[in-house]
C-alpha positions as CSV (number, residue, x, y, z in Angstrom):
1,M,-9.8,-13.8,-48.0
2,P,-6.6,-12.1,-48.2
3,R,-8.2,-8.8,-46.6
4,E,-9.7,-11.0,-43.9
5,S,-6.3,-12.5,-43.2
6,Y,-4.9,-9.0,-43.1
7,Q,-7.5,-7.9,-40.6
8,E,-6.7,-10.9,-38.5
9,Q,-3.0,-10.0,-38.4
10,L,-4.0,-6.4,-37.3
11,D,-6.3,-7.7,-34.5
12,A,-3.6,-10.3,-33.4
13,L,-1.1,-7.3,-33.2
14,R,-3.3,-5.4,-30.9
15,E,-3.9,-8.4,-28.7
16,D,-0.3,-9.2,-28.6
17,V,0.7,-5.6,-27.6
18,L,-1.9,-5.6,-24.8
19,Y,-0.6,-9.1,-23.6
20,M,2.9,-7.7,-23.5
21,S,1.6,-4.7,-21.5
22,E,0.1,-7.1,-19.0
23,I,3.4,-9.0,-18.4
24,V,5.3,-5.6,-18.1
25,L,2.8,-4.3,-15.6
26,E,3.1,-7.5,-13.7
27,R,6.9,-7.2,-13.6
28,L,6.7,-3.5,-12.6
29,R,4.3,-4.3,-9.7
30,M,6.7,-7.1,-8.5
31,G,9.7,-4.8,-8.7
32,L,7.9,-2.3,-6.5
33,D,6.8,-4.9,-4.1
34,A,10.2,-6.4,-3.8
35,L,11.7,-2.9,-3.2
36,A,9.1,-2.2,-0.5
37,R,9.7,-5.6,1.3
38,K,13.3,-6.1,0.4
39,D,12.2,-9.4,-1.1
40,E,15.3,-10.7,-2.9
41,A,13.6,-13.7,-4.4
42,T,11.0,-11.6,-6.1
43,A,13.7,-9.1,-7.2
44,Q,15.6,-11.8,-8.8
45,E,12.5,-13.1,-10.6
46,V,12.0,-9.7,-12.1
47,I,15.7,-9.6,-13.2
48,D,15.6,-13.0,-14.6
49,G,12.3,-12.3,-16.5
50,D,13.7,-9.5,-18.5
51,D,15.0,-11.8,-21.3
52,E,11.4,-13.1,-21.8
53,I,10.1,-9.5,-22.4
54,N,13.1,-8.9,-24.7
55,R,12.0,-11.9,-26.8
56,M,8.4,-10.7,-26.7
57,Y,9.6,-7.4,-28.0
58,L,11.6,-8.9,-30.9
59,D,8.7,-11.1,-31.9
60,L,6.4,-8.2,-32.1
61,E,8.9,-6.0,-33.9
62,G,9.1,-8.7,-36.4
63,S,5.2,-8.8,-36.8
64,C,5.3,-5.1,-37.5
65,I,8.0,-5.3,-40.0
66,D,6.1,-8.2,-41.8
67,L,2.9,-6.1,-41.9
68,F,4.8,-3.1,-43.3
69,A,6.7,-5.1,-46.0
70,L,4.0,-7.6,-47.0
71,Q,0.7,-5.6,-46.7
72,Q,1.9,-2.0,-47.4
73,P,-0.6,-0.5,-45.0
74,V,-1.9,3.0,-45.6
75,A,-3.9,5.7,-43.7
76,G,-5.3,4.3,-40.4
77,D,-3.8,1.0,-40.6
78,L,-0.3,2.4,-41.2
79,R,-0.7,4.6,-38.1
80,F,-1.9,1.8,-36.1
81,I,1.1,-0.4,-37.0
82,A,3.6,2.4,-36.6
83,S,2.0,3.4,-33.4
84,S,2.1,-0.1,-31.9
85,F,5.8,-0.5,-32.9
86,K,6.5,2.6,-30.9
87,I,4.5,1.4,-27.9
88,I,6.2,-2.0,-27.6
89,T,9.4,0.0,-27.5
90,D,8.1,2.0,-24.5
91,L,6.9,-1.2,-22.9
92,E,10.3,-2.8,-23.2
93,R,11.9,0.2,-21.7
94,I,9.4,0.2,-18.8
95,A,10.3,-3.5,-18.2
96,D,14.1,-2.4,-18.2
97,L,13.2,0.1,-15.4
98,A,11.4,-2.6,-13.4
99,T,14.5,-4.7,-13.7
100,N,16.3,-1.7,-12.2
101,L,13.9,-1.8,-9.1
102,G,14.9,-5.5,-8.7
103,E,18.6,-4.6,-8.8
104,Y,18.1,-1.8,-6.3
105,T,16.3,-4.3,-4.1
106,L,19.4,-6.5,-4.0
107,Q,21.7,-3.7,-3.4
108,A,19.7,-2.2,-0.5
109,E,21.3,-2.5,3.0
110,R,18.5,-0.9,5.0
111,D,15.7,1.6,5.0
112,V,16.6,5.2,4.2
113,F,14.2,8.2,4.4
114,P,11.1,6.2,5.1
115,E,9.1,9.4,4.9
116,V,9.5,9.3,1.1
117,D,6.5,7.5,-0.1
118,V,8.3,5.6,-3.1
119,Q,5.4,2.9,-3.1
120,G,2.9,5.7,-3.5
121,I,4.8,7.2,-6.5
122,G,5.3,3.8,-7.9
123,D,1.5,3.0,-7.6
124,F,0.8,6.3,-9.4
125,T,3.1,5.3,-12.4
126,V,1.5,1.9,-12.5
127,D,-1.8,3.5,-12.8
128,M,-0.7,5.8,-15.6
129,V,0.6,2.9,-17.6
130,E,-2.4,0.9,-17.1
131,N,-4.6,3.8,-18.2
132,A,-2.4,4.4,-21.3
133,M,-2.9,0.9,-22.4
134,T,-6.7,1.0,-21.9
135,A,-6.7,4.2,-24.0
136,Y,-4.7,2.3,-26.8
137,D,-7.1,-0.6,-26.6
138,E,-10.2,1.6,-26.5
139,E,-8.8,4.3,-28.8
140,D,-9.8,6.8,-26.0
141,I,-8.7,10.2,-27.1
142,E,-9.8,12.0,-23.9
143,A,-7.8,9.6,-21.7
144,C,-4.7,10.5,-23.7
145,Y,-4.9,14.1,-22.7
146,V,-5.7,13.1,-19.1
147,I,-2.5,10.9,-18.7
148,D,-0.5,13.8,-20.3
149,E,-1.8,16.1,-17.5
150,R,-1.1,13.5,-14.8
151,D,2.6,13.4,-15.9
152,D,3.0,16.9,-14.4
153,D,1.5,15.7,-11.1
154,L,4.0,12.8,-11.1
155,D,6.9,15.2,-11.9
156,D,5.9,17.3,-8.9
157,R,5.8,14.2,-6.7
158,C,9.2,13.1,-7.8
159,E,10.8,16.6,-7.4
160,R,9.3,17.0,-3.9
161,A,10.6,13.4,-3.0
162,S,14.1,14.2,-4.3
163,S,14.2,17.5,-2.5
164,L,13.2,15.9,0.7
165,V,16.1,13.4,0.4
166,V,18.6,16.1,-0.2
167,R,17.3,18.3,2.4
168,D,17.2,15.6,5.1
169,L,20.7,14.4,4.1
170,I,22.1,17.9,4.6
171,E,20.2,18.6,7.8
172,T,20.5,15.4,9.8
173,Q,21.9,12.3,8.2
174,F,25.6,13.1,8.7
175,D,25.1,13.4,12.5
176,T,24.3,9.7,12.7
177,G,28.0,8.5,12.8
178,E,27.4,6.0,10.1
179,S,29.7,5.5,7.1
180,V,29.4,8.2,4.8
181,E,30.3,6.0,1.9
182,Q,27.3,3.6,2.7
183,L,25.0,6.5,3.3
184,M,25.7,8.2,0.0
185,T,25.2,4.7,-1.7
186,D,21.8,4.3,-0.1
187,V,20.9,7.9,-1.0
188,S,22.0,7.5,-4.6
189,R,19.9,4.2,-4.9
190,L,16.9,6.1,-3.6
191,L,17.3,9.1,-6.0
192,L,17.8,6.6,-8.9
193,T,14.6,4.8,-7.9
194,I,12.7,8.2,-8.0
195,R,14.2,9.1,-11.3
196,D,13.3,5.6,-12.9
197,L,9.6,6.0,-11.7
198,E,9.5,9.4,-13.3
199,R,10.7,7.9,-16.5
200,I,8.1,5.2,-16.4
201,G,5.5,8.1,-16.3
202,D,7.2,9.6,-19.4
203,H,6.7,6.2,-21.2
204,A,3.2,6.3,-20.3
205,V,2.8,9.6,-21.9
206,N,4.7,8.4,-24.9
207,I,2.0,5.5,-25.3
208,S,-0.7,8.0,-25.0
209,A,0.9,10.3,-27.6
210,R,1.2,7.5,-30.1
211,T,-2.5,6.3,-29.4
212,L,-3.6,10.0,-30.1
213,Y,-1.6,9.9,-33.3
214,M,-2.9,6.4,-34.2
215,V,-6.6,7.5,-33.8
216,E,-6.7,11.1,-34.9
217,N,-3.5,11.5,-36.9
218,D,-2.6,14.2,-34.3
219,D,0.9,14.5,-33.2
220,E,0.2,17.2,-30.5
221,L,1.5,15.1,-27.6
222,I,4.6,13.6,-29.5
223,Y,7.8,15.4,-28.2
């Protein structure tokens, strides 16, 4: 019976990590949607919901610590618990970045550089996180490598978007006669948005790296 109870705790941890990822992904989608539509109500909901995710993180952290302390796991179970602990940390940070999107929405005055496909980049990062969590759930090693490779594509997209903003700013924006201070505030917000989306992709890679370590005891993607 004690081992059955232990296995039930491991199964519950996996389910709880996956549930946390669902909530975080929902908030990330809401943050992107709020930014695209300048929806202040949705943006505020994302910001206000950050406390819930922080509590969820602390509860799961406690579960991991209890498993370490009371069950003294070894081998695969130890890697599973340690990896799950690291993954919930990445999820909590993704939620923080989603909160940033909500805050950028509240700060936005108008559209700047509509030719920059922020929503497309955002959708790409959501897909990366979704795939990373599926790999964790299904212990899919090949998917871990695919997600790591996709991060290079995301980095390229973000670099091109940032370059477009800077080039357009230099070439045309100062000819509009608008307030330079307001323009620079809007530009800074957009560049921060692109940076945060790139960081979400990095967290997706971290999740994949920990999954690879969990399943294969392989730290190749951990860096």
